[in-house]
PDB file of N, H, CA, C and O in Angstrom:
ATOM      1  N   LEU A   1      14.251  13.197  10.371  1.00  0.00           N
ATOM      2  CA  LEU A   1      15.733  13.166  10.111  1.00  0.00           C
ATOM      3  C   LEU A   1      16.628  13.012   8.702  1.00  0.00           C
ATOM      4  O   LEU A   1      17.832  13.224   8.555  1.00  0.00           O
ATOM      5  N   GLY A   2      15.374  12.456   7.457  1.00  0.00           N
ATOM      6  H   GLY A   2      14.396  12.284   7.577  1.00  0.00           H
ATOM      7  CA  GLY A   2      16.685  12.078   6.528  1.00  0.00           C
ATOM      8  C   GLY A   2      16.639  13.554   6.178  1.00  0.00           C
ATOM      9  O   GLY A   2      17.733  14.095   6.340  1.00  0.00           O
ATOM     10  N   VAL A   3      15.664  14.363   5.740  1.00  0.00           N
ATOM     11  H   VAL A   3      14.775  13.924   5.609  1.00  0.00           H
ATOM     12  CA  VAL A   3      16.197  15.847   5.331  1.00  0.00           C
ATOM     13  C   VAL A   3      17.086  16.201   5.775  1.00  0.00           C
ATOM     14  O   VAL A   3      18.155  16.149   5.168  1.00  0.00           O
ATOM     15  N   TRP A   4      16.968  16.727   7.086  1.00  0.00           N
ATOM     16  H   TRP A   4      16.099  16.769   7.579  1.00  0.00           H
ATOM     17  CA  TRP A   4      17.755  16.924   8.357  1.00  0.00           C
ATOM     18  C   TRP A   4      19.026  16.468   7.868  1.00  0.00           C
ATOM     19  O   TRP A   4      19.708  17.395   7.429  1.00  0.00           O
ATOM     20  N   TYR A   5      19.565  15.322   7.803  1.00  0.00           N
ATOM     21  H   TYR A   5      19.011  14.569   8.159  1.00  0.00           H
ATOM     22  CA  TYR A   5      21.152  14.698   7.785  1.00  0.00           C
ATOM     23  C   TYR A   5      21.449  14.678   6.687  1.00  0.00           C
ATOM     24  O   TYR A   5      22.669  14.658   6.523  1.00  0.00           O
ATOM     25  N   SER A   6      20.601  14.673   5.416  1.00  0.00           N
ATOM     26  H   SER A   6      19.611  14.690   5.549  1.00  0.00           H
ATOM     27  CA  SER A   6      21.074  14.612   3.763  1.00  0.00           C
ATOM     28  C   SER A   6      21.066  16.456   3.347  1.00  0.00           C
ATOM     29  O   SER A   6      21.889  17.078   2.675  1.00  0.00           O
ATOM     30  N   GLY A   7      20.189  16.808   3.832  1.00  0.00           N
ATOM     31  H   GLY A   7      19.520  16.303   4.378  1.00  0.00           H
ATOM     32  CA  GLY A   7      19.643  18.041   3.052  1.00  0.00           C
ATOM     33  C   GLY A   7      19.151  18.069   1.599  1.00  0.00           C
ATOM     34  O   GLY A   7      19.399  18.885   0.712  1.00  0.00           O
ATOM     35  N   THR A   8      18.561  17.215   1.590  1.00  0.00           N
ATOM     36  H   THR A   8      18.360  16.552   2.311  1.00  0.00           H
ATOM     37  CA  THR A   8      17.220  16.935   0.540  1.00  0.00           C
ATOM     38  C   THR A   8      16.135  15.776   1.226  1.00  0.00           C
ATOM     39  O   THR A   8      16.113  14.968   2.153  1.00  0.00           O
ATOM     40  N   VAL A   9      15.187  16.308   0.028  1.00  0.00           N
ATOM     41  H   VAL A   9      15.204  16.965  -0.725  1.00  0.00           H
ATOM     42  CA  VAL A   9      13.924  15.376   0.215  1.00  0.00           C
ATOM     43  C   VAL A   9      13.843  13.991  -0.163  1.00  0.00           C
ATOM     44  O   VAL A   9      12.780  13.371  -0.201  1.00  0.00           O
ATOM     45  N   TRP A  10      15.139  13.433  -0.486  1.00  0.00           N
ATOM     46  H   TRP A  10      16.003  13.937  -0.455  1.00  0.00           H
ATOM     47  CA  TRP A  10      14.928  12.238  -1.395  1.00  0.00           C
ATOM     48  C   TRP A  10      14.539  11.229   0.018  1.00  0.00           C
ATOM     49  O   TRP A  10      13.847  10.211   0.002  1.00  0.00           O
ATOM     50  N   PRO A  11      14.907  11.573   0.664  1.00  0.00           N
ATOM     51  CA  PRO A  11      15.032  10.555   2.035  1.00  0.00           C
ATOM     52  C   PRO A  11      13.525  10.310   2.412  1.00  0.00           C
ATOM     53  O   PRO A  11      12.995   9.203   2.307  1.00  0.00           O
ATOM     54  N   ASP A  12      13.182  10.910   2.649  1.00  0.00           N
ATOM     55  H   ASP A  12      13.612  11.808   2.734  1.00  0.00           H
ATOM     56  CA  ASP A  12      11.550  11.333   2.777  1.00  0.00           C
ATOM     57  C   ASP A  12      10.536  10.860   1.792  1.00  0.00           C
ATOM     58  O   ASP A  12       9.555  10.147   2.005  1.00  0.00           O
ATOM     59  N   LEU A  13      10.906  11.327   0.799  1.00  0.00           N
ATOM     60  H   LEU A  13      11.703  11.906   0.627  1.00  0.00           H
ATOM     61  CA  LEU A  13      10.093  11.370  -0.410  1.00  0.00           C
ATOM     62  C   LEU A  13      10.243   9.280  -0.680  1.00  0.00           C
ATOM     63  O   LEU A  13       9.323   8.610  -1.149  1.00  0.00           O
ATOM     64  N   PHE A  14      11.126   8.907  -0.391  1.00  0.00           N
ATOM     65  H   PHE A  14      11.873   9.452  -0.010  1.00  0.00           H
ATOM     66  CA  PHE A  14      11.408   7.141  -0.556  1.00  0.00           C
ATOM     67  C   PHE A  14      10.911   6.457   0.495  1.00  0.00           C
ATOM     68  O   PHE A  14      10.473   5.355   0.164  1.00  0.00           O
ATOM     69  N   VAL A  15      10.822   6.706   1.613  1.00  0.00           N
ATOM     70  H   VAL A  15      11.178   7.601   1.882  1.00  0.00           H
ATOM     71  CA  VAL A  15      10.246   6.559   2.419  1.00  0.00           C
ATOM     72  C   VAL A  15       8.545   6.088   2.197  1.00  0.00           C
ATOM     73  O   VAL A  15       7.980   4.998   2.105  1.00  0.00           O
ATOM     74  N   ALA A  16       8.047   7.641   2.164  1.00  0.00           N
ATOM     75  H   ALA A  16       8.506   8.526   2.239  1.00  0.00           H
ATOM     76  CA  ALA A  16       6.634   7.634   1.723  1.00  0.00           C
ATOM     77  C   ALA A  16       6.114   6.846   0.433  1.00  0.00           C
ATOM     78  O   ALA A  16       4.948   6.486   0.268  1.00  0.00           O
ATOM     79  N   ALA A  17       7.152   6.643  -0.434  1.00  0.00           N
ATOM     80  H   ALA A  17       8.099   6.935  -0.300  1.00  0.00           H
ATOM     81  CA  ALA A  17       6.970   5.564  -1.603  1.00  0.00           C
ATOM     82  C   ALA A  17       6.392   4.405  -1.014  1.00  0.00           C
ATOM     83  O   ALA A  17       5.268   3.937  -1.200  1.00  0.00           O
ATOM     84  N   LEU A  18       7.425   3.957  -0.189  1.00  0.00           N
ATOM     85  H   LEU A  18       8.338   4.337  -0.038  1.00  0.00           H
ATOM     86  CA  LEU A  18       7.312   2.726   0.410  1.00  0.00           C
ATOM     87  C   LEU A  18       6.002   2.615   1.034  1.00  0.00           C
ATOM     88  O   LEU A  18       5.205   1.842   0.502  1.00  0.00           O
ATOM     89  N   MET A  19       5.546   3.438   2.364  1.00  0.00           N
ATOM     90  H   MET A  19       6.194   4.066   2.796  1.00  0.00           H
ATOM     91  CA  MET A  19       4.277   3.260   2.448  1.00  0.00           C
ATOM     92  C   MET A  19       3.149   3.595   1.798  1.00  0.00           C
ATOM     93  O   MET A  19       2.050   3.216   2.202  1.00  0.00           O
ATOM     94  N   ALA A  20       3.299   4.311   0.766  1.00  0.00           N
ATOM     95  H   ALA A  20       4.192   4.619   0.438  1.00  0.00           H
ATOM     96  CA  ALA A  20       2.510   4.165  -0.242  1.00  0.00           C
ATOM     97  C   ALA A  20       2.164   3.004  -0.646  1.00  0.00           C
ATOM     98  O   ALA A  20       1.061   2.504  -0.425  1.00  0.00           O
ATOM     99  N   GLY A  21       2.964   2.545  -1.194  1.00  0.00           N
ATOM    100  H   GLY A  21       3.860   2.951  -1.373  1.00  0.00           H
ATOM    101  CA  GLY A  21       2.942   1.435  -2.258  1.00  0.00           C
ATOM    102  C   GLY A  21       2.929   0.231  -1.291  1.00  0.00           C
ATOM    103  O   GLY A  21       2.864  -0.903  -1.765  1.00  0.00           O
ATOM    104  N   LEU A  22       2.991   0.439   0.128  1.00  0.00           N
ATOM    105  H   LEU A  22       3.043   1.360   0.513  1.00  0.00           H
ATOM    106  CA  LEU A  22       2.502  -0.581   1.022  1.00  0.00           C
ATOM    107  C   LEU A  22       0.935  -0.444   1.162  1.00  0.00           C
ATOM    108  O   LEU A  22       0.252  -1.458   1.026  1.00  0.00           O
ATOM    109  N   PHE A  23       0.367   0.716   1.418  1.00  0.00           N
ATOM    110  H   PHE A  23       0.922   1.540   1.529  1.00  0.00           H
ATOM    111  CA  PHE A  23      -1.107   0.923   1.409  1.00  0.00           C
ATOM    112  C   PHE A  23      -1.960   0.349   0.256  1.00  0.00           C
ATOM    113  O   PHE A  23      -3.090  -0.090   0.467  1.00  0.00           O
ATOM    114  N   PHE A  24      -1.405   0.363  -0.936  1.00  0.00           N
ATOM    115  H   PHE A  24      -0.487   0.719  -1.108  1.00  0.00           H
ATOM    116  CA  PHE A  24      -2.051   0.076  -1.960  1.00  0.00           C
ATOM    117  C   PHE A  24      -1.711  -1.638  -2.319  1.00  0.00           C
ATOM    118  O   PHE A  24      -2.697  -2.186  -2.812  1.00  0.00           O
ATOM    119  N   TRP A  25      -0.798  -2.328  -2.195  1.00  0.00           N
ATOM    120  H   TRP A  25       0.003  -1.883  -1.795  1.00  0.00           H
ATOM    121  CA  TRP A  25      -0.339  -3.186  -2.172  1.00  0.00           C
ATOM    122  C   TRP A  25      -1.944  -4.320  -0.805  1.00  0.00           C
ATOM    123  O   TRP A  25      -2.545  -5.390  -0.903  1.00  0.00           O
ATOM    124  N   SER A  26      -1.915  -3.371   0.047  1.00  0.00           N
ATOM    125  H   SER A  26      -1.427  -2.501   0.127  1.00  0.00           H
ATOM    126  CA  SER A  26      -2.736  -4.456   0.910  1.00  0.00           C
ATOM    127  C   SER A  26      -4.196  -3.824   0.368  1.00  0.00           C
ATOM    128  O   SER A  26      -5.264  -4.387   0.606  1.00  0.00           O
ATOM    129  N   ALA A  27      -4.116  -2.886  -0.205  1.00  0.00           N
ATOM    130  H   ALA A  27      -3.248  -2.429  -0.398  1.00  0.00           H
ATOM    131  CA  ALA A  27      -5.893  -2.563  -0.677  1.00  0.00           C
ATOM    132  C   ALA A  27      -6.024  -3.620  -1.476  1.00  0.00           C
ATOM    133  O   ALA A  27      -6.750  -4.572  -1.192  1.00  0.00           O
ATOM    134  N   LEU A  28      -5.163  -3.515  -2.801  1.00  0.00           N
ATOM    135  H   LEU A  28      -4.573  -2.741  -3.032  1.00  0.00           H
ATOM    136  CA  LEU A  28      -5.505  -4.897  -3.281  1.00  0.00           C
ATOM    137  C   LEU A  28      -5.951  -5.790  -3.186  1.00  0.00           C
ATOM    138  O   LEU A  28      -6.881  -6.254  -3.846  1.00  0.00           O
ATOM    139  N   GLN A  29      -5.002  -6.530  -1.767  1.00  0.00           N
ATOM    140  H   GLN A  29      -4.247  -6.153  -1.231  1.00  0.00           H
ATOM    141  CA  GLN A  29      -4.850  -7.913  -1.512  1.00  0.00           C
ATOM    142  C   GLN A  29      -6.615  -7.874  -1.253  1.00  0.00           C
ATOM    143  O   GLN A  29      -7.416  -8.581  -1.865  1.00  0.00           O
ATOM    144  N   ILE A  30      -7.006  -6.711  -0.032  1.00  0.00           N
ATOM    145  H   ILE A  30      -6.355  -6.137   0.465  1.00  0.00           H
ATOM    146  CA  ILE A  30      -8.716  -6.578   0.251  1.00  0.00           C
ATOM    147  C   ILE A  30      -9.183  -6.842  -0.370  1.00  0.00           C
ATOM    148  O   ILE A  30      -9.770  -7.906  -0.172  1.00  0.00           O
ATOM    149  N   ILE A  31      -9.342  -6.297  -1.429  1.00  0.00           N
ATOM    150  H   ILE A  31      -8.865  -5.433  -1.590  1.00  0.00           H
ATOM    151  CA  ILE A  31     -10.623  -6.111  -2.584  1.00  0.00           C
ATOM    152  C   ILE A  31     -10.463  -7.236  -3.204  1.00  0.00           C
ATOM    153  O   ILE A  31     -11.518  -7.778  -3.535  1.00  0.00           O
ATOM    154  N   GLY A  32      -9.365  -7.850  -3.513  1.00  0.00           N
ATOM    155  H   GLY A  32      -8.508  -7.410  -3.245  1.00  0.00           H
ATOM    156  CA  GLY A  32      -9.150  -9.362  -4.316  1.00  0.00           C
ATOM    157  C   GLY A  32     -10.414 -10.640  -3.455  1.00  0.00           C
ATOM    158  O   GLY A  32     -11.404 -11.222  -3.899  1.00  0.00           O
ATOM    159  N   GLN A  33      -9.736 -10.644  -2.078  1.00  0.00           N
ATOM    160  H   GLN A  33      -8.932 -10.171  -1.717  1.00  0.00           H
ATOM    161  CA  GLN A  33     -10.222 -11.306  -1.159  1.00  0.00           C
ATOM    162  C   GLN A  33     -11.515 -11.509  -0.879  1.00  0.00           C
ATOM    163  O   GLN A  33     -12.003 -12.611  -0.629  1.00  0.00           O
ATOM    164  N   ALA A  34     -12.453  -9.847  -0.933  1.00  0.00           N
ATOM    165  H   ALA A  34     -12.057  -8.951  -1.137  1.00  0.00           H
ATOM    166  CA  ALA A  34     -13.642  -9.850  -1.351  1.00  0.00           C
ATOM    167  C   ALA A  34     -14.472 -10.062  -2.553  1.00  0.00           C
ATOM    168  O   ALA A  34     -15.687 -10.262  -2.553  1.00  0.00           O
ATOM    169  N   VAL A  35     -14.015 -10.025  -3.151  1.00  0.00           N
ATOM    170  H   VAL A  35     -13.028  -9.863  -3.151  1.00  0.00           H
ATOM    171  CA  VAL A  35     -14.352 -10.155  -4.562  1.00  0.00           C
ATOM    172  C   VAL A  35     -14.368 -11.701  -4.385  1.00  0.00           C
ATOM    173  O   VAL A  35     -15.406 -12.237  -4.775  1.00  0.00           O
ATOM    174  N   GLN A  36     -13.443 -12.489  -3.885  1.00  0.00           N
ATOM    175  H   GLN A  36     -12.600 -12.054  -3.568  1.00  0.00           H
ATOM    176  CA  GLN A  36     -13.611 -13.952  -3.880  1.00  0.00           C
ATOM    177  C   GLN A  36     -14.467 -14.110  -2.865  1.00  0.00           C
ATOM    178  O   GLN A  36     -15.170 -15.025  -3.294  1.00  0.00           O
ATOM    179  N   GLU A  37     -14.887 -13.830  -1.791  1.00  0.00           N
ATOM    180  H   GLU A  37     -14.316 -13.087  -1.443  1.00  0.00           H
ATOM    181  CA  GLU A  37     -15.812 -14.199  -1.114  1.00  0.00           C
ATOM    182  C   GLU A  37     -16.675 -13.682  -1.254  1.00  0.00           C
ATOM    183  O   GLU A  37     -17.492 -13.897  -0.359  1.00  0.00           O
ATOM    184  N   ARG A  38     -17.144 -12.697  -2.358  1.00  0.00           N
ATOM    185  H   ARG A  38     -16.481 -12.523  -3.085  1.00  0.00           H
ATOM    186  CA  ARG A  38     -18.796 -12.462  -2.713  1.00  0.00           C
ATOM    187  C   ARG A  38     -18.988 -13.239  -3.692  1.00  0.00           C
ATOM    188  O   ARG A  38     -20.173 -13.331  -4.012  1.00  0.00           O
ATOM    189  N   ARG A  39     -18.100 -13.976  -4.433  1.00  0.00           N
ATOM    190  H   ARG A  39     -17.137 -13.901  -4.173  1.00  0.00           H
ATOM    191  CA  ARG A  39     -18.626 -14.867  -5.810  1.00  0.00           C
ATOM    192  C   ARG A  39     -18.440 -16.343  -5.002  1.00  0.00           C
ATOM    193  O   ARG A  39     -18.710 -17.446  -5.477  1.00  0.00           O
ATOM    194  N   HIS A  40     -18.036 -16.131  -3.981  1.00  0.00           N
ATOM    195  H   HIS A  40     -17.817 -15.235  -3.595  1.00  0.00           H
ATOM    196  CA  HIS A  40     -18.442 -18.002  -3.232  1.00  0.00           C
ATOM    197  C   HIS A  40     -19.630 -17.856  -2.803  1.00  0.00           C
ATOM    198  O   HIS A  40     -20.429 -18.771  -3.000  1.00  0.00           O
ATOM    199  N   TYR A  41     -20.103 -16.495  -2.009  1.00  0.00           N
ATOM    200  H   TYR A  41     -19.455 -15.751  -1.849  1.00  0.00           H
ATOM    201  CA  TYR A  41     -21.453 -16.736  -1.394  1.00  0.00           C
ATOM    202  C   TYR A  41     -22.587 -16.560  -2.166  1.00  0.00           C
ATOM    203  O   TYR A  41     -23.680 -17.056  -1.894  1.00  0.00           O
ATOM    204  N   HIS A  42     -22.277 -15.652  -3.411  1.00  0.00           N
ATOM    205  H   HIS A  42     -21.390 -15.249  -3.632  1.00  0.00           H
ATOM    206  CA  HIS A  42     -23.057 -15.860  -4.148  1.00  0.00           C
ATOM    207  C   HIS A  42     -23.750 -17.058  -4.990  1.00  0.00           C
ATOM    208  O   HIS A  42     -24.899 -17.263  -5.381  1.00  0.00           O
ATOM    209  N   VAL A  43     -22.865 -17.558  -5.060  1.00  0.00           N
ATOM    210  H   VAL A  43     -21.932 -17.391  -4.743  1.00  0.00           H
ATOM    211  CA  VAL A  43     -22.866 -19.082  -6.090  1.00  0.00           C
ATOM    212  C   VAL A  43     -23.638 -19.962  -4.906  1.00  0.00           C
ATOM    213  O   VAL A  43     -24.524 -20.730  -5.280  1.00  0.00           O
ATOM    214  N   ALA A  44     -23.429 -19.900  -3.958  1.00  0.00           N
ATOM    215  H   ALA A  44     -22.709 -19.276  -3.655  1.00  0.00           H
ATOM    216  CA  ALA A  44     -23.938 -20.534  -2.667  1.00  0.00           C
ATOM    217  C   ALA A  44     -25.127 -20.240  -2.423  1.00  0.00           C
ATOM    218  O   ALA A  44     -25.677 -20.680  -1.413  1.00  0.00           O
TER     219      ALA A  44
END
């Protein structure tokens, strides 16, 4: 809809960048939690 309405690719690129940012933020959160859990269980 964004490309059709505006005639440019910028709206779709903006949405894609937001989705990619959310994906990477979520991935970093999951990796951080996994590292913490691994350290906790490794010590115990």
